[in-house]
PDB file of N, CA, C and O in Angstrom:
ATOM      1  N   MET A   1      -0.810   9.246  11.903  1.00  0.00           N
ATOM      2  CA  MET A   1      -0.340   8.671  11.106  1.00  0.00           C
ATOM      3  C   MET A   1       1.177   7.857  10.954  1.00  0.00           C
ATOM      4  O   MET A   1       1.220   6.888  10.195  1.00  0.00           O
ATOM      5  N   THR A   2       2.211   8.208  11.574  1.00  0.00           N
ATOM      6  CA  THR A   2       3.667   8.678  11.418  1.00  0.00           C
ATOM      7  C   THR A   2       3.535   6.707  11.059  1.00  0.00           C
ATOM      8  O   THR A   2       3.706   6.289   9.914  1.00  0.00           O
ATOM      9  N   PRO A   3       3.234   5.798  12.185  1.00  0.00           N
ATOM     10  CA  PRO A   3       3.583   4.205  11.982  1.00  0.00           C
ATOM     11  C   PRO A   3       3.173   4.002  10.524  1.00  0.00           C
ATOM     12  O   PRO A   3       4.185   3.702   9.891  1.00  0.00           O
ATOM     13  N   PHE A   4       2.282   4.037   9.875  1.00  0.00           N
ATOM     14  CA  PHE A   4       1.726   3.815   8.637  1.00  0.00           C
ATOM     15  C   PHE A   4       3.074   4.169   7.257  1.00  0.00           C
ATOM     16  O   PHE A   4       3.045   3.386   6.307  1.00  0.00           O
ATOM     17  N   PRO A   5       4.084   5.228   7.226  1.00  0.00           N
ATOM     18  CA  PRO A   5       5.543   5.000   6.253  1.00  0.00           C
ATOM     19  C   PRO A   5       6.134   4.219   6.663  1.00  0.00           C
ATOM     20  O   PRO A   5       6.505   3.423   5.800  1.00  0.00           O
ATOM     21  N   PHE A   6       6.666   3.859   8.283  1.00  0.00           N
ATOM     22  CA  PHE A   6       7.611   2.716   8.287  1.00  0.00           C
ATOM     23  C   PHE A   6       7.329   1.626   8.857  1.00  0.00           C
ATOM     24  O   PHE A   6       8.014   0.759   9.398  1.00  0.00           O
ATOM     25  N   GLY A   7       6.017   1.789   8.643  1.00  0.00           N
ATOM     26  CA  GLY A   7       5.680   0.407   9.647  1.00  0.00           C
ATOM     27  C   GLY A   7       5.554  -1.100   8.614  1.00  0.00           C
ATOM     28  O   GLY A   7       6.399  -1.341   7.752  1.00  0.00           O
ATOM     29  N   ILE A   8       3.869  -2.393   8.998  1.00  0.00           N
ATOM     30  CA  ILE A   8       3.452  -2.766   7.661  1.00  0.00           C
ATOM     31  C   ILE A   8       3.394  -2.359   6.289  1.00  0.00           C
ATOM     32  O   ILE A   8       4.121  -2.268   5.300  1.00  0.00           O
ATOM     33  N   PHE A   9       2.355  -2.177   6.614  1.00  0.00           N
ATOM     34  CA  PHE A   9       2.353  -1.265   4.955  1.00  0.00           C
ATOM     35  C   PHE A   9       2.939  -0.699   4.028  1.00  0.00           C
ATOM     36  O   PHE A   9       2.423  -0.750   2.912  1.00  0.00           O
ATOM     37  N   ILE A  10       3.915  -0.147   4.180  1.00  0.00           N
ATOM     38  CA  ILE A  10       5.038  -0.219   3.346  1.00  0.00           C
ATOM     39  C   ILE A  10       5.639  -1.578   2.588  1.00  0.00           C
ATOM     40  O   ILE A  10       5.815  -1.983   1.439  1.00  0.00           O
ATOM     41  N   ILE A  11       5.842  -2.023   3.955  1.00  0.00           N
ATOM     42  CA  ILE A  11       6.926  -3.265   3.759  1.00  0.00           C
ATOM     43  C   ILE A  11       5.668  -4.637   3.068  1.00  0.00           C
ATOM     44  O   ILE A  11       5.865  -5.380   2.107  1.00  0.00           O
ATOM     45  N   GLY A  12       4.694  -4.585   3.778  1.00  0.00           N
ATOM     46  CA  GLY A  12       3.437  -5.516   2.895  1.00  0.00           C
ATOM     47  C   GLY A  12       2.530  -5.086   1.900  1.00  0.00           C
ATOM     48  O   GLY A  12       1.383  -5.532   1.932  1.00  0.00           O
ATOM     49  N   THR A  13       3.042  -3.885   0.577  1.00  0.00           N
ATOM     50  CA  THR A  13       3.183  -3.644  -0.098  1.00  0.00           C
ATOM     51  C   THR A  13       3.865  -3.705  -1.016  1.00  0.00           C
ATOM     52  O   THR A  13       3.564  -3.706  -2.210  1.00  0.00           O
ATOM     53  N   LEU A  14       5.245  -3.785  -0.317  1.00  0.00           N
ATOM     54  CA  LEU A  14       6.394  -4.069  -1.219  1.00  0.00           C
ATOM     55  C   LEU A  14       7.035  -5.445  -1.608  1.00  0.00           C
ATOM     56  O   LEU A  14       7.599  -5.817  -2.637  1.00  0.00           O
ATOM     57  N   PHE A  15       6.738  -6.094  -0.375  1.00  0.00           N
ATOM     58  CA  PHE A  15       6.257  -7.225  -0.316  1.00  0.00           C
ATOM     59  C   PHE A  15       5.516  -8.037  -1.811  1.00  0.00           C
ATOM     60  O   PHE A  15       6.002  -8.640  -2.768  1.00  0.00           O
ATOM     61  N   ILE A  16       4.643  -7.809  -1.549  1.00  0.00           N
ATOM     62  CA  ILE A  16       3.544  -8.279  -2.492  1.00  0.00           C
ATOM     63  C   ILE A  16       3.944  -7.597  -3.906  1.00  0.00           C
ATOM     64  O   ILE A  16       3.875  -8.286  -4.923  1.00  0.00           O
ATOM     65  N   PHE A  17       4.238  -6.646  -3.954  1.00  0.00           N
ATOM     66  CA  PHE A  17       4.818  -5.765  -5.100  1.00  0.00           C
ATOM     67  C   PHE A  17       5.729  -7.151  -5.765  1.00  0.00           C
ATOM     68  O   PHE A  17       5.537  -7.856  -6.756  1.00  0.00           O
ATOM     69  N   TYR A  18       6.809  -7.142  -4.678  1.00  0.00           N
ATOM     70  CA  TYR A  18       7.678  -8.141  -5.591  1.00  0.00           C
ATOM     71  C   TYR A  18       7.593  -9.320  -6.728  1.00  0.00           C
ATOM     72  O   TYR A  18       8.009  -9.593  -7.854  1.00  0.00           O
ATOM     73  N   PHE A  19       6.605  -9.940  -5.454  1.00  0.00           N
ATOM     74  CA  PHE A  19       6.172 -11.161  -5.937  1.00  0.00           C
ATOM     75  C   PHE A  19       4.913 -11.660  -7.463  1.00  0.00           C
ATOM     76  O   PHE A  19       4.687 -12.684  -8.108  1.00  0.00           O
ATOM     77  N   THR A  20       4.353 -10.118  -7.444  1.00  0.00           N
ATOM     78  CA  THR A  20       3.421  -9.668  -8.676  1.00  0.00           C
ATOM     79  C   THR A  20       3.733  -8.969  -9.334  1.00  0.00           C
ATOM     80  O   THR A  20       2.978  -8.889 -10.302  1.00  0.00           O
ATOM     81  N   TYR A  21       4.975  -7.976  -9.369  1.00  0.00           N
ATOM     82  CA  TYR A  21       4.942  -6.779 -10.363  1.00  0.00           C
ATOM     83  C   TYR A  21       4.547  -7.313 -11.594  1.00  0.00           C
ATOM     84  O   TYR A  21       3.490  -6.757 -11.893  1.00  0.00           O
ATOM     85  N   PRO A  22       4.916  -8.224 -12.570  1.00  0.00           N
ATOM     86  CA  PRO A  22       4.114  -7.541 -13.958  1.00  0.00           C
ATOM     87  C   PRO A  22       2.743  -7.728 -14.223  1.00  0.00           C
ATOM     88  O   PRO A  22       2.202  -7.481 -15.301  1.00  0.00           O
ATOM     89  N   GLY A  23       1.903  -8.406 -12.675  1.00  0.00           N
ATOM     90  CA  GLY A  23       0.870  -8.184 -13.445  1.00  0.00           C
ATOM     91  C   GLY A  23      -0.478  -7.446 -12.412  1.00  0.00           C
ATOM     92  O   GLY A  23      -0.780  -7.869 -11.296  1.00  0.00           O
ATOM     93  N   PHE A  24      -0.821  -6.842 -12.776  1.00  0.00           N
ATOM     94  CA  PHE A  24      -1.464  -5.233 -12.646  1.00  0.00           C
ATOM     95  C   PHE A  24      -2.577  -5.796 -11.082  1.00  0.00           C
ATOM     96  O   PHE A  24      -2.497  -5.457  -9.901  1.00  0.00           O
ATOM     97  N   TRP A  25      -3.830  -7.050 -12.011  1.00  0.00           N
ATOM     98  CA  TRP A  25      -4.635  -6.834 -11.750  1.00  0.00           C
ATOM     99  C   TRP A  25      -4.622  -8.025  -9.927  1.00  0.00           C
ATOM    100  O   TRP A  25      -5.540  -8.104  -9.109  1.00  0.00           O
ATOM    101  N   MET A  26      -3.211  -8.752  -9.880  1.00  0.00           N
ATOM    102  CA  MET A  26      -2.959  -9.501  -8.883  1.00  0.00           C
ATOM    103  C   MET A  26      -2.676  -8.783  -7.860  1.00  0.00           C
ATOM    104  O   MET A  26      -3.035  -8.660  -6.689  1.00  0.00           O
ATOM    105  N   PHE A  27      -1.703  -8.193  -8.823  1.00  0.00           N
ATOM    106  CA  PHE A  27      -1.187  -7.410  -7.466  1.00  0.00           C
ATOM    107  C   PHE A  27      -2.364  -6.430  -6.313  1.00  0.00           C
ATOM    108  O   PHE A  27      -2.422  -6.492  -5.085  1.00  0.00           O
ATOM    109  N   MET A  28      -3.183  -5.584  -7.260  1.00  0.00           N
ATOM    110  CA  MET A  28      -4.516  -4.909  -7.051  1.00  0.00           C
ATOM    111  C   MET A  28      -5.592  -5.680  -6.004  1.00  0.00           C
ATOM    112  O   MET A  28      -6.335  -5.117  -5.200  1.00  0.00           O
ATOM    113  N   ILE A  29      -5.495  -6.743  -6.181  1.00  0.00           N
ATOM    114  CA  ILE A  29      -5.982  -8.110  -5.448  1.00  0.00           C
ATOM    115  C   ILE A  29      -5.846  -8.302  -4.421  1.00  0.00           C
ATOM    116  O   ILE A  29      -6.622  -8.004  -3.513  1.00  0.00           O
ATOM    117  N   ILE A  30      -4.919  -8.794  -4.351  1.00  0.00           N
ATOM    118  CA  ILE A  30      -3.368  -9.146  -2.924  1.00  0.00           C
ATOM    119  C   ILE A  30      -3.503  -8.162  -1.890  1.00  0.00           C
ATOM    120  O   ILE A  30      -3.953  -8.279  -0.751  1.00  0.00           O
ATOM    121  N   ASN A  31      -2.913  -6.924  -2.645  1.00  0.00           N
ATOM    122  CA  ASN A  31      -2.935  -6.213  -2.152  1.00  0.00           C
ATOM    123  C   ASN A  31      -4.062  -5.066  -1.380  1.00  0.00           C
ATOM    124  O   ASN A  31      -3.886  -4.366  -0.383  1.00  0.00           O
ATOM    125  N   ALA A  32      -5.005  -5.173  -2.090  1.00  0.00           N
ATOM    126  CA  ALA A  32      -6.624  -4.604  -1.483  1.00  0.00           C
ATOM    127  C   ALA A  32      -7.271  -5.593   0.039  1.00  0.00           C
ATOM    128  O   ALA A  32      -7.500  -5.131   1.157  1.00  0.00           O
ATOM    129  N   ALA A  33      -7.441  -7.100  -0.451  1.00  0.00           N
ATOM    130  CA  ALA A  33      -6.611  -8.220   0.522  1.00  0.00           C
ATOM    131  C   ALA A  33      -6.454  -7.600   1.844  1.00  0.00           C
ATOM    132  O   ALA A  33      -7.470  -7.424   2.516  1.00  0.00           O
ATOM    133  N   PHE A  34      -5.112  -7.186   2.378  1.00  0.00           N
ATOM    134  CA  PHE A  34      -3.792  -6.995   2.907  1.00  0.00           C
ATOM    135  C   PHE A  34      -4.052  -5.701   3.513  1.00  0.00           C
ATOM    136  O   PHE A  34      -3.671  -5.563   4.675  1.00  0.00           O
ATOM    137  N   ASP A  35      -4.639  -4.715   2.932  1.00  0.00           N
ATOM    138  CA  ASP A  35      -4.903  -2.646   2.911  1.00  0.00           C
ATOM    139  C   ASP A  35      -6.369  -3.731   3.837  1.00  0.00           C
ATOM    140  O   ASP A  35      -6.091  -4.345   4.866  1.00  0.00           O
ATOM    141  N   LEU A  36      -7.459  -3.758   3.382  1.00  0.00           N
ATOM    142  CA  LEU A  36      -8.719  -4.446   4.030  1.00  0.00           C
ATOM    143  C   LEU A  36      -8.487  -4.726   5.327  1.00  0.00           C
ATOM    144  O   LEU A  36      -9.030  -4.228   6.312  1.00  0.00           O
ATOM    145  N   PHE A  37      -7.315  -5.881   5.252  1.00  0.00           N
ATOM    146  CA  PHE A  37      -7.354  -6.288   7.032  1.00  0.00           C
ATOM    147  C   PHE A  37      -6.480  -5.617   7.524  1.00  0.00           C
ATOM    148  O   PHE A  37      -6.029  -6.083   8.570  1.00  0.00           O
ATOM    149  N   GLN A  38      -5.790  -4.126   6.971  1.00  0.00           N
ATOM    150  CA  GLN A  38      -5.405  -3.785   7.567  1.00  0.00           C
ATOM    151  C   GLN A  38      -5.851  -2.735   7.927  1.00  0.00           C
ATOM    152  O   GLN A  38      -5.481  -2.492   9.076  1.00  0.00           O
ATOM    153  N   ALA A  39      -6.734  -1.661   7.335  1.00  0.00           N
ATOM    154  CA  ALA A  39      -7.428  -1.048   7.962  1.00  0.00           C
ATOM    155  C   ALA A  39      -9.111  -0.970   8.657  1.00  0.00           C
ATOM    156  O   ALA A  39      -9.346  -0.009   9.389  1.00  0.00           O
ATOM    157  N   PHE A  40      -9.957  -1.746   8.463  1.00  0.00           N
ATOM    158  CA  PHE A  40     -10.487  -2.338   8.630  1.00  0.00           C
ATOM    159  C   PHE A  40     -10.367  -3.569  10.155  1.00  0.00           C
ATOM    160  O   PHE A  40     -11.375  -3.664  10.855  1.00  0.00           O
ATOM    161  N   VAL A  41      -9.294  -4.288  10.472  1.00  0.00           N
ATOM    162  CA  VAL A  41      -8.895  -5.527  11.167  1.00  0.00           C
ATOM    163  C   VAL A  41      -7.700  -4.395  12.079  1.00  0.00           C
ATOM    164  O   VAL A  41      -8.203  -4.001  13.132  1.00  0.00           O
ATOM    165  N   MET A  42      -6.360  -3.889  11.842  1.00  0.00           N
ATOM    166  CA  MET A  42      -5.677  -3.322  13.275  1.00  0.00           C
ATOM    167  C   MET A  42      -4.914  -2.505  13.041  1.00  0.00           C
ATOM    168  O   MET A  42      -3.688  -2.434  13.119  1.00  0.00           O
ATOM    169  N   SER A  43      -6.498  -1.169  12.418  1.00  0.00           N
ATOM    170  CA  SER A  43      -6.094  -0.288  12.662  1.00  0.00           C
ATOM    171  C   SER A  43      -7.239   0.063  13.986  1.00  0.00           C
ATOM    172  O   SER A  43      -7.128   0.963  14.818  1.00  0.00           O
ATOM    173  N   PRO A  44      -8.601  -1.195  13.841  1.00  0.00           N
ATOM    174  CA  PRO A  44      -9.102  -0.669  15.159  1.00  0.00           C
ATOM    175  C   PRO A  44      -8.282  -1.138  16.668  1.00  0.00           C
ATOM    176  O   PRO A  44      -8.406  -0.606  17.771  1.00  0.00           O
ATOM    177  N   ILE A  45      -7.549  -2.140  16.338  1.00  0.00           N
ATOM    178  CA  ILE A  45      -6.701  -2.759  17.420  1.00  0.00           C
ATOM    179  C   ILE A  45      -5.996  -1.893  18.005  1.00  0.00           C
ATOM    180  O   ILE A  45      -6.146  -1.641  19.201  1.00  0.00           O
ATOM    181  N   PHE A  46      -4.860  -1.134  17.022  1.00  0.00           N
ATOM    182  CA  PHE A  46      -4.058  -0.339  17.581  1.00  0.00           C
ATOM    183  C   PHE A  46      -4.726   1.123  17.828  1.00  0.00           C
ATOM    184  O   PHE A  46      -3.856   1.902  18.216  1.00  0.00           O
ATOM    185  N   GLU A  47      -5.669   1.572  17.751  1.00  0.00           N
ATOM    186  CA  GLU A  47      -6.764   2.372  18.973  1.00  0.00           C
ATOM    187  C   GLU A  47      -6.926   2.542  19.648  1.00  0.00           C
ATOM    188  O   GLU A  47      -6.946   3.690  20.092  1.00  0.00           O
ATOM    189  N   LYS A  48      -7.270   1.118  20.507  1.00  0.00           N
ATOM    190  CA  LYS A  48      -7.995   0.548  21.310  1.00  0.00           C
ATOM    191  C   LYS A  48      -6.293   0.374  22.491  1.00  0.00           C
ATOM    192  O   LYS A  48      -6.201   0.339  23.718  1.00  0.00           O
ATOM    193  N   LEU A  49      -5.507   0.321  21.698  1.00  0.00           N
ATOM    194  CA  LEU A  49      -4.033   0.172  21.953  1.00  0.00           C
ATOM    195  C   LEU A  49      -3.705   1.501  22.419  1.00  0.00           C
ATOM    196  O   LEU A  49      -3.292   1.595  23.575  1.00  0.00           O
ATOM    197  N   ASP A  50      -3.842   2.748  21.578  1.00  0.00           N
ATOM    198  CA  ASP A  50      -3.859   3.816  21.736  1.00  0.00           C
ATOM    199  C   ASP A  50      -1.940   4.346  21.538  1.00  0.00           C
ATOM    200  O   ASP A  50      -1.071   5.085  22.000  1.00  0.00           O
ATOM    201  N   ILE A  51      -2.226   3.276  20.475  1.00  0.00           N
ATOM    202  CA  ILE A  51      -0.806   3.525  19.434  1.00  0.00           C
ATOM    203  C   ILE A  51      -1.049   4.809  18.821  1.00  0.00           C
ATOM    204  O   ILE A  51      -0.334   5.796  18.999  1.00  0.00           O
ATOM    205  N   TYR A  52      -2.278   4.760  17.956  1.00  0.00           N
ATOM    206  CA  TYR A  52      -2.516   6.222  17.244  1.00  0.00           C
ATOM    207  C   TYR A  52      -4.023   6.305  17.256  1.00  0.00           C
ATOM    208  O   TYR A  52      -4.648   5.269  17.483  1.00  0.00           O
ATOM    209  N   THR A  53      -4.716   7.518  17.018  1.00  0.00           N
ATOM    210  CA  THR A  53      -6.322   7.405  16.293  1.00  0.00           C
ATOM    211  C   THR A  53      -6.148   8.225  15.092  1.00  0.00           C
ATOM    212  O   THR A  53      -5.218   8.820  14.548  1.00  0.00           O
ATOM    213  N   LEU A  54      -7.056   8.084  14.941  1.00  0.00           N
ATOM    214  CA  LEU A  54      -7.086   8.547  13.070  1.00  0.00           C
ATOM    215  C   LEU A  54      -8.950   9.204  13.765  1.00  0.00           C
ATOM    216  O   LEU A  54      -9.920   8.844  14.432  1.00  0.00           O
ATOM    217  N   LYS A  55      -8.111  10.932  12.576  1.00  0.00           N
ATOM    218  CA  LYS A  55      -8.715  11.931  13.623  1.00  0.00           C
ATOM    219  C   LYS A  55      -9.289  12.838  12.814  1.00  0.00           C
ATOM    220  O   LYS A  55     -10.200  13.569  13.203  1.00  0.00           O
ATOM    221  N   GLU A  56      -8.643  12.874  11.225  1.00  0.00           N
ATOM    222  CA  GLU A  56      -8.826  13.634  10.306  1.00  0.00           C
ATOM    223  C   GLU A  56     -10.146  12.244   9.027  1.00  0.00           C
ATOM    224  O   GLU A  56     -11.178  12.415   8.379  1.00  0.00           O
ATOM    225  N   MET A  57      -9.380  11.248   9.263  1.00  0.00           N
ATOM    226  CA  MET A  57     -10.368  10.733   8.880  1.00  0.00           C
ATOM    227  C   MET A  57     -10.862   8.864   9.106  1.00  0.00           C
ATOM    228  O   MET A  57     -10.180   8.275   9.944  1.00  0.00           O
ATOM    229  N   ASN A  58     -11.690   8.240   8.576  1.00  0.00           N
ATOM    230  CA  ASN A  58     -12.473   6.820   8.952  1.00  0.00           C
ATOM    231  C   ASN A  58     -11.585   6.108   8.066  1.00  0.00           C
ATOM    232  O   ASN A  58     -10.695   6.400   7.267  1.00  0.00           O
ATOM    233  N   HIS A  59     -12.252   4.876   8.576  1.00  0.00           N
ATOM    234  CA  HIS A  59     -11.696   3.572   7.952  1.00  0.00           C
ATOM    235  C   HIS A  59     -11.000   3.206   6.396  1.00  0.00           C
ATOM    236  O   HIS A  59      -9.977   2.734   5.898  1.00  0.00           O
ATOM    237  N   PHE A  60     -12.661   3.923   5.934  1.00  0.00           N
ATOM    238  CA  PHE A  60     -12.324   3.607   4.783  1.00  0.00           C
ATOM    239  C   PHE A  60     -11.767   4.596   3.821  1.00  0.00           C
ATOM    240  O   PHE A  60     -11.249   4.243   2.761  1.00  0.00           O
ATOM    241  N   LEU A  61     -11.846   5.496   4.093  1.00  0.00           N
ATOM    242  CA  LEU A  61     -11.035   6.938   3.531  1.00  0.00           C
ATOM    243  C   LEU A  61      -9.101   6.468   3.848  1.00  0.00           C
ATOM    244  O   LEU A  61      -8.130   6.840   3.188  1.00  0.00           O
ATOM    245  N   LEU A  62      -9.135   5.551   5.089  1.00  0.00           N
ATOM    246  CA  LEU A  62      -7.383   4.964   5.664  1.00  0.00           C
ATOM    247  C   LEU A  62      -7.240   3.981   4.713  1.00  0.00           C
ATOM    248  O   LEU A  62      -6.066   3.960   4.342  1.00  0.00           O
ATOM    249  N   PHE A  63      -8.084   2.950   4.013  1.00  0.00           N
ATOM    250  CA  PHE A  63      -8.051   1.824   2.988  1.00  0.00           C
ATOM    251  C   PHE A  63      -8.151   2.651   1.514  1.00  0.00           C
ATOM    252  O   PHE A  63      -7.422   2.149   0.658  1.00  0.00           O
ATOM    253  N   VAL A  64      -8.701   3.488   1.198  1.00  0.00           N
ATOM    254  CA  VAL A  64      -9.056   4.296  -0.103  1.00  0.00           C
ATOM    255  C   VAL A  64      -7.251   5.397  -0.498  1.00  0.00           C
ATOM    256  O   VAL A  64      -6.646   5.535  -1.562  1.00  0.00           O
ATOM    257  N   LEU A  65      -6.985   5.880   0.734  1.00  0.00           N
ATOM    258  CA  LEU A  65      -4.855   6.443   0.406  1.00  0.00           C
ATOM    259  C   LEU A  65      -4.878   4.750   0.467  1.00  0.00           C
ATOM    260  O   LEU A  65      -5.589   4.412  -0.479  1.00  0.00           O
ATOM    261  N   MET A  66      -4.442   3.647   1.119  1.00  0.00           N
ATOM    262  CA  MET A  66      -3.651   2.969   0.727  1.00  0.00           C
ATOM    263  C   MET A  66      -3.463   2.049  -0.186  1.00  0.00           C
ATOM    264  O   MET A  66      -2.621   1.151  -0.199  1.00  0.00           O
ATOM    265  N   MET A  67      -4.812   2.473  -1.449  1.00  0.00           N
ATOM    266  CA  MET A  67      -4.438   1.798  -2.459  1.00  0.00           C
ATOM    267  C   MET A  67      -4.718   2.661  -3.427  1.00  0.00           C
ATOM    268  O   MET A  67      -4.970   2.085  -4.485  1.00  0.00           O
ATOM    269  N   VAL A  68      -4.781   4.004  -3.484  1.00  0.00           N
ATOM    270  CA  VAL A  68      -3.537   4.606  -3.828  1.00  0.00           C
ATOM    271  C   VAL A  68      -2.131   5.372  -3.996  1.00  0.00           C
ATOM    272  O   VAL A  68      -1.473   6.138  -4.699  1.00  0.00           O
ATOM    273  N   ILE A  69      -2.156   4.739  -3.045  1.00  0.00           N
ATOM    274  CA  ILE A  69      -0.861   4.656  -2.914  1.00  0.00           C
ATOM    275  C   ILE A  69      -0.284   3.911  -3.626  1.00  0.00           C
ATOM    276  O   ILE A  69       0.561   4.154  -4.488  1.00  0.00           O
ATOM    277  N   ALA A  70      -0.959   2.441  -3.113  1.00  0.00           N
ATOM    278  CA  ALA A  70      -0.261   1.277  -4.069  1.00  0.00           C
ATOM    279  C   ALA A  70      -0.644   1.320  -5.419  1.00  0.00           C
ATOM    280  O   ALA A  70       0.079   0.624  -6.132  1.00  0.00           O
ATOM    281  N   VAL A  71      -1.622   1.959  -6.047  1.00  0.00           N
ATOM    282  CA  VAL A  71      -1.051   2.065  -7.228  1.00  0.00           C
ATOM    283  C   VAL A  71      -0.246   3.174  -7.952  1.00  0.00           C
ATOM    284  O   VAL A  71       0.198   3.183  -9.100  1.00  0.00           O
ATOM    285  N   LEU A  72      -0.169   4.235  -6.839  1.00  0.00           N
ATOM    286  CA  LEU A  72       1.176   5.097  -7.848  1.00  0.00           C
ATOM    287  C   LEU A  72       2.591   4.464  -7.897  1.00  0.00           C
ATOM    288  O   LEU A  72       3.462   4.788  -8.704  1.00  0.00           O
ATOM    289  N   LEU A  73       2.720   3.410  -6.819  1.00  0.00           N
ATOM    290  CA  LEU A  73       3.922   2.982  -6.611  1.00  0.00           C
ATOM    291  C   LEU A  73       4.270   2.021  -7.933  1.00  0.00           C
ATOM    292  O   LEU A  73       5.281   2.111  -8.630  1.00  0.00           O
ATOM    293  N   PHE A  74       2.965   0.908  -8.122  1.00  0.00           N
ATOM    294  CA  PHE A  74       3.165   0.716  -9.226  1.00  0.00           C
ATOM    295  C   PHE A  74       3.240   1.620 -10.681  1.00  0.00           C
ATOM    296  O   PHE A  74       4.142   1.320 -11.464  1.00  0.00           O
ATOM    297  N   LEU A  75       2.353   2.661 -11.024  1.00  0.00           N
ATOM    298  CA  LEU A  75       2.977   2.927 -11.741  1.00  0.00           C
ATOM    299  C   LEU A  75       4.302   3.743 -11.805  1.00  0.00           C
ATOM    300  O   LEU A  75       4.928   3.858 -12.859  1.00  0.00           O
ATOM    301  N   TYR A  76       4.622   4.192 -10.866  1.00  0.00           N
ATOM    302  CA  TYR A  76       5.592   4.652 -10.747  1.00  0.00           C
ATOM    303  C   TYR A  76       7.185   3.398 -11.601  1.00  0.00           C
ATOM    304  O   TYR A  76       8.089   3.547 -12.423  1.00  0.00           O
ATOM    305  N   GLN A  77       6.658   2.312 -10.733  1.00  0.00           N
ATOM    306  CA  GLN A  77       7.564   1.141 -11.072  1.00  0.00           C
ATOM    307  C   GLN A  77       7.643   1.162 -13.056  1.00  0.00           C
ATOM    308  O   GLN A  77       8.642   1.104 -13.772  1.00  0.00           O
ATOM    309  N   LYS A  78       6.366   1.254 -13.395  1.00  0.00           N
ATOM    310  CA  LYS A  78       6.652   1.032 -15.225  1.00  0.00           C
ATOM    311  C   LYS A  78       7.119   2.255 -15.225  1.00  0.00           C
ATOM    312  O   LYS A  78       8.327   2.019 -15.200  1.00  0.00           O
ATOM    313  N   TRP A  79       7.026   3.305 -15.235  1.00  0.00           N
ATOM    314  CA  TRP A  79       7.182   4.634 -15.604  1.00  0.00           C
ATOM    315  C   TRP A  79       9.147   3.961 -15.960  1.00  0.00           C
ATOM    316  O   TRP A  79       9.666   3.823 -17.068  1.00  0.00           O
ATOM    317  N   GLN A  80       9.768   3.690 -14.624  1.00  0.00           N
ATOM    318  CA  GLN A  80      10.798   3.608 -13.869  1.00  0.00           C
ATOM    319  C   GLN A  80      10.962   2.122 -15.115  1.00  0.00           C
ATOM    320  O   GLN A  80      11.401   2.729 -16.092  1.00  0.00           O
ATOM    321  N   ASP A  81      10.868   0.862 -15.487  1.00  0.00           N
ATOM    322  CA  ASP A  81      11.004   0.047 -16.910  1.00  0.00           C
ATOM    323  C   ASP A  81      10.977   0.875 -18.023  1.00  0.00           C
ATOM    324  O   ASP A  81      11.755   0.681 -18.957  1.00  0.00           O
ATOM    325  N   THR A  82       9.897   2.076 -18.026  1.00  0.00           N
ATOM    326  CA  THR A  82      10.096   2.372 -19.320  1.00  0.00           C
ATOM    327  C   THR A  82      11.749   3.482 -19.719  1.00  0.00           C
ATOM    328  O   THR A  82      12.263   3.631 -20.827  1.00  0.00           O
ATOM    329  N   ALA A  83      12.126   3.972 -18.628  1.00  0.00           N
ATOM    330  CA  ALA A  83      13.196   5.120 -18.962  1.00  0.00           C
ATOM    331  C   ALA A  83      14.447   4.666 -18.575  1.00  0.00           C
ATOM    332  O   ALA A  83      15.505   5.284 -18.692  1.00  0.00           O
ATOM    333  N   PHE A  84      14.190   2.936 -17.845  1.00  0.00           N
ATOM    334  CA  PHE A  84      15.307   2.169 -17.899  1.00  0.00           C
ATOM    335  C   PHE A  84      15.648   1.345 -18.871  1.00  0.00           C
ATOM    336  O   PHE A  84      16.867   1.323 -19.039  1.00  0.00           O
ATOM    337  N   LYS A  85      14.863   0.448 -19.792  1.00  0.00           N
ATOM    338  CA  LYS A  85      14.806   0.117 -21.146  1.00  0.00           C
ATOM    339  C   LYS A  85      15.429   0.653 -22.525  1.00  0.00           C
ATOM    340  O   LYS A  85      15.839   0.095 -23.543  1.00  0.00           O
ATOM    341  N   LEU A  86      15.282   2.385 -21.976  1.00  0.00           N
ATOM    342  CA  LEU A  86      14.700   3.328 -23.595  1.00  0.00           C
ATOM    343  C   LEU A  86      16.990   3.691 -22.915  1.00  0.00           C
ATOM    344  O   LEU A  86      18.013   3.654 -23.599  1.00  0.00           O
ATOM    345  N   SER A  87      16.814   3.951 -21.528  1.00  0.00           N
ATOM    346  CA  SER A  87      18.784   4.141 -21.100  1.00  0.00           C
ATOM    347  C   SER A  87      19.490   3.353 -21.542  1.00  0.00           C
ATOM    348  O   SER A  87      20.710   3.487 -21.635  1.00  0.00           O
ATOM    349  N   ILE A  88      18.610   2.046 -22.016  1.00  0.00           N
ATOM    350  CA  ILE A  88      20.341   0.698 -22.394  1.00  0.00           C
ATOM    351  C   ILE A  88      20.443   1.119 -23.941  1.00  0.00           C
ATOM    352  O   ILE A  88      21.504   1.248 -24.551  1.00  0.00           O
ATOM    353  N   LYS A  89      18.970   1.339 -24.544  1.00  0.00           N
ATOM    354  CA  LYS A  89      19.530   1.100 -25.723  1.00  0.00           C
ATOM    355  C   LYS A  89      20.312   2.549 -26.437  1.00  0.00           C
ATOM    356  O   LYS A  89      20.872   2.472 -27.531  1.00  0.00           O
TER     357      LYS A  89
END
């Protein structure tokens, strides 16, 4: 699973986040489409090319994991915005 933290997952999620930030639902919809594509289209291709193998999880759990990480990124940014606004005052 090493390609994910440094690969298209984090880059794509941050790119989507940059353009949709204040809107939670827009971020989640676009990110869900991106994660579905990665989990159910790209992941099997990577497995056939022997780039990696999913051993302990299936493609659906991979999708769920990516969505949970996306929600955590969004919540972390909201928390940072609040902390930054408080530090400015």
